[in-house]
C-alpha positions as CSV (number, residue, x, y, z in Angstrom):
1,M,5.1,44.9,-68.8
2,S,3.0,42.8,-66.4
3,A,4.8,41.2,-63.4
4,L,3.2,37.9,-64.2
5,Q,1.1,36.6,-67.1
6,V,-0.7,33.2,-66.8
7,T,-2.4,32.0,-70.0
8,D,-4.7,29.0,-70.3
9,V,-2.9,27.0,-67.6
10,S,-4.4,23.6,-66.7
11,F,-2.9,20.9,-64.4
12,S,-4.2,17.6,-63.2
13,Y,-3.0,14.9,-60.8
14,G,-4.0,11.9,-62.7
15,A,-7.8,12.0,-63.0
16,R,-8.2,15.0,-60.6
17,Q,-8.2,18.4,-62.2
18,A,-6.3,20.8,-60.0
19,L,-6.3,23.9,-62.3
20,E,-8.5,24.5,-65.3
21,S,-7.9,27.1,-68.1
22,L,-6.4,29.6,-65.7
23,T,-5.7,33.0,-67.3
24,F,-4.8,36.3,-65.5
25,S,-2.1,38.9,-65.3
26,L,-0.6,40.9,-62.4
27,E,0.3,44.6,-62.5
28,A,3.9,45.4,-61.7
29,G,4.6,47.0,-58.4
30,R,1.3,46.0,-56.8
31,F,0.3,43.8,-53.9
32,S,-2.0,41.1,-55.4
33,A,-3.9,38.7,-53.3
34,L,-4.8,35.2,-54.5
35,L,-7.7,34.0,-52.3
36,G,-9.4,30.7,-52.2
37,P,-10.6,27.9,-49.8
38,N,-8.3,25.0,-48.9
39,G,-7.9,22.8,-52.0
40,A,-8.7,25.6,-54.5
41,G,-5.4,25.1,-56.3
42,K,-3.3,27.9,-54.9
43,S,-0.4,25.8,-53.9
44,T,-0.5,23.9,-57.2
45,L,-0.2,27.3,-59.0
46,I,2.8,28.3,-56.9
47,A,4.4,25.0,-57.7
48,L,4.0,25.6,-61.4
49,L,5.2,29.2,-61.1
50,S,8.3,28.1,-59.2
51,R,8.8,25.2,-61.6
52,L,8.5,22.5,-59.0
53,Y,6.0,21.1,-61.4
54,D,6.3,21.1,-65.2
55,L,3.6,22.8,-67.1
56,Q,1.1,20.4,-68.7
57,Q,-0.8,23.1,-70.6
58,G,-0.6,26.8,-71.1
59,E,2.0,29.4,-70.7
60,I,3.5,31.4,-67.9
61,Q,5.6,34.6,-68.3
62,V,7.5,36.2,-65.4
63,A,8.4,39.9,-66.1
64,G,8.2,39.1,-69.8
65,H,10.2,35.9,-69.8
66,C,8.6,32.6,-70.8
67,L,8.9,30.0,-68.1
68,R,8.8,27.1,-70.5
69,Q,11.3,28.5,-73.1
70,H,13.6,30.5,-70.9
71,P,13.3,29.0,-67.4
72,G,16.6,30.5,-66.2
73,L,15.6,34.1,-67.1
74,A,12.1,33.7,-65.7
75,L,13.2,32.1,-62.4
76,A,15.8,34.8,-62.0
77,Q,12.9,37.3,-61.7
78,L,11.1,35.3,-59.1
79,G,11.5,35.0,-55.3
80,V,9.4,32.4,-53.4
81,V,8.4,31.9,-49.8
82,F,6.7,28.5,-49.5
83,Q,4.0,27.5,-47.0
84,Q,6.4,25.0,-45.4
85,S,9.6,26.5,-44.2
86,T,12.8,25.3,-46.0
87,L,15.3,27.0,-43.7
88,D,18.0,24.9,-42.0
89,L,17.3,25.3,-38.3
90,D,20.8,24.4,-37.2
91,L,22.4,27.1,-39.3
92,S,22.6,30.7,-38.5
93,V,20.5,33.3,-40.3
94,E,23.6,34.5,-42.3
95,Q,24.6,30.9,-43.1
96,N,21.2,30.2,-44.6
97,L,21.5,33.3,-46.7
98,R,25.1,32.5,-47.8
99,Y,24.0,29.1,-48.9
100,H,21.2,30.5,-51.0
101,A,23.5,33.1,-52.5
102,A,25.9,30.4,-53.5
103,L,23.1,28.5,-55.3
104,H,22.5,31.6,-57.3
105,G,26.2,31.9,-58.3
106,M,26.9,35.1,-56.4
107,A,30.5,36.0,-55.7
108,K,31.3,36.2,-52.0
109,A,31.6,40.0,-52.0
110,Q,28.4,40.5,-53.8
111,A,26.6,38.0,-51.5
112,L,27.8,39.8,-48.4
113,T,26.6,43.1,-49.8
114,R,23.2,41.7,-50.6
115,I,22.9,39.9,-47.3
116,D,23.7,43.1,-45.4
117,A,21.1,45.0,-47.4
118,E,18.3,42.4,-46.9
119,L,19.0,41.9,-43.2
120,T,18.8,45.6,-42.7
121,R,15.6,45.8,-44.8
122,Q,14.0,43.0,-42.8
123,Q,15.2,44.5,-39.5
124,L,17.2,41.3,-38.7
125,S,20.8,42.6,-38.6
126,E,21.2,42.0,-34.9
127,R,20.0,38.3,-35.4
128,R,22.4,37.4,-38.3
129,H,24.5,35.1,-36.1
130,D,21.6,33.5,-34.3
131,K,20.5,30.0,-35.2
132,V,17.2,29.9,-37.0
133,R,15.7,27.6,-34.4
134,D,16.1,30.3,-31.9
135,L,13.9,32.7,-33.8
136,N,10.1,33.0,-33.5
137,G,7.8,32.2,-36.4
138,G,7.5,35.8,-37.6
139,H,11.3,36.3,-37.7
140,R,11.8,33.0,-39.5
141,R,9.4,34.2,-42.2
142,R,11.4,37.4,-42.5
143,V,14.5,35.4,-43.0
144,E,12.8,33.5,-45.8
145,I,11.7,36.8,-47.3
146,A,15.3,38.1,-47.1
147,R,16.5,34.9,-48.8
148,A,13.9,35.2,-51.5
149,L,15.0,38.8,-52.3
150,L,18.7,38.2,-52.3
151,H,18.9,37.9,-56.1
152,Q,16.7,41.0,-56.5
153,P,13.7,39.4,-58.2
154,H,10.9,41.3,-59.9
155,L,8.1,39.3,-58.3
156,L,7.8,37.8,-54.8
157,L,5.4,34.9,-54.3
158,L,4.2,34.0,-50.8
159,D,2.2,30.8,-50.5
160,E,0.1,30.9,-47.3
161,A,3.1,32.5,-45.6
162,S,1.2,33.4,-42.4
163,V,0.1,29.8,-41.7
164,G,1.0,28.9,-38.1
165,L,1.7,32.4,-36.9
166,D,-0.2,34.0,-34.0
167,P,-2.6,36.8,-35.0
168,A,-0.2,39.6,-34.1
169,S,2.7,38.1,-36.1
170,R,0.4,37.3,-39.0
171,Q,-0.7,40.9,-39.2
172,A,2.8,42.2,-38.8
173,L,4.1,40.0,-41.6
174,N,1.3,41.1,-43.9
175,Q,2.0,44.8,-43.3
176,H,5.7,44.3,-43.7
177,V,5.3,42.8,-47.1
178,R,3.0,45.6,-48.1
179,K,5.6,48.1,-47.0
180,L,8.2,46.4,-49.3
181,C,5.7,46.6,-52.1
182,R,4.9,50.2,-51.5
183,E,8.4,51.5,-50.8
184,E,10.5,49.3,-53.0
185,G,8.2,48.8,-56.0
186,L,8.2,45.1,-55.5
187,S,5.5,43.0,-57.2
188,V,3.8,40.6,-54.7
189,L,1.5,37.7,-55.1
190,W,0.2,36.7,-51.6
191,T,-1.9,33.5,-51.5
192,T,-4.2,33.0,-48.5
193,H,-7.6,31.6,-47.4
194,L,-7.9,34.2,-44.7
195,L,-10.1,37.2,-45.6
196,D,-8.6,39.6,-43.1
197,E,-5.3,39.5,-45.0
198,V,-6.9,41.3,-48.0
199,Q,-7.4,45.1,-48.2
200,N,-9.8,47.1,-50.4
201,D,-7.2,48.4,-52.8
202,D,-5.6,45.0,-53.5
203,Q,-5.6,43.4,-56.9
204,L,-7.7,40.3,-56.0
205,L,-8.0,37.0,-57.6
206,I,-10.4,34.3,-56.3
207,L,-9.8,30.7,-57.1
208,N,-12.2,27.9,-56.4
209,K,-12.0,24.3,-57.5
210,G,-9.1,25.1,-59.8
211,R,-10.9,27.8,-61.7
212,L,-10.5,31.6,-61.5
213,V,-14.0,32.8,-60.5
214,A,-13.2,36.5,-60.1
215,Q,-10.5,39.0,-60.6
216,G,-10.2,42.8,-60.2
217,D,-9.8,45.4,-57.5
218,S,-11.0,44.0,-54.1
219,A,-13.4,46.9,-53.5
220,T,-15.0,46.6,-56.9
221,L,-15.5,42.8,-56.6
222,C,-17.0,43.2,-53.1
223,A,-19.5,45.8,-54.4
224,A,-20.5,43.5,-57.2
225,H,-21.0,40.4,-55.1
226,G,-22.7,41.3,-51.8
227,G,-21.0,44.4,-50.5
228,S,-18.4,42.8,-48.1
229,L,-15.5,40.5,-48.8
230,T,-17.0,37.8,-46.6
231,Q,-20.2,37.9,-48.6
232,A,-18.5,38.0,-52.0
233,F,-16.2,35.2,-51.1
234,A,-19.0,33.0,-49.9
235,H,-21.1,33.8,-53.0
236,L,-18.3,33.1,-55.4
237,T,-17.0,29.9,-53.8
238,E,-20.2,28.7,-52.2
239,T,-18.4,28.0,-49.0
240,E,-18.6,29.2,-45.4
241,A,-16.1,32.1,-45.5
242,H,-13.3,32.3,-42.9
243,P,-13.1,35.6,-41.0
């Protein structure tokens, strides 16, 4: 079973086409990178996957569950970290996580068990009583990842999660998510426009102007389109690639 199956998905904002006939699948248990320039449609896709927007055309399945027909089952398999933080800065780390657990209908004892486990996994146990506003950007992102994984989803979506972080924090976050994928078998879709966040063995999808222009192993795509990711990206999107 694939972690995610997207079939013939199109979406428009009035007359502007944001996504056009998008079809792809993600292998379970892999780190997959969705790459594209600003305005390519990455955030629109995340909004559709997380059901912030209703599907206009096509079908999405998360871990085998149809998002249109069985939204509750599909969303239960999904954890999301959005580009813009949605944490309450005046609540503590634990209070933010308790609130999320309550939204998912977790009993108090179950919630505490899951919060303990995720804070340990994210190396945040010592910060659980700190207000979120007292954390740096990298630690706030880890809190958001902990929150997204509380209900033990099959697939974790991260929409430009490294935006606003300094280079060291950005690299640390990327490596941390890869470790979760590698050691926990988590399926990950990481969206970015920064080429240095992609590795040769990633499953790579390149989106441009709402269309999927390439998909496959990163190394294979690079070899087929210029030899380096910078060259392949520039060729496929006809843009000046970001380092």
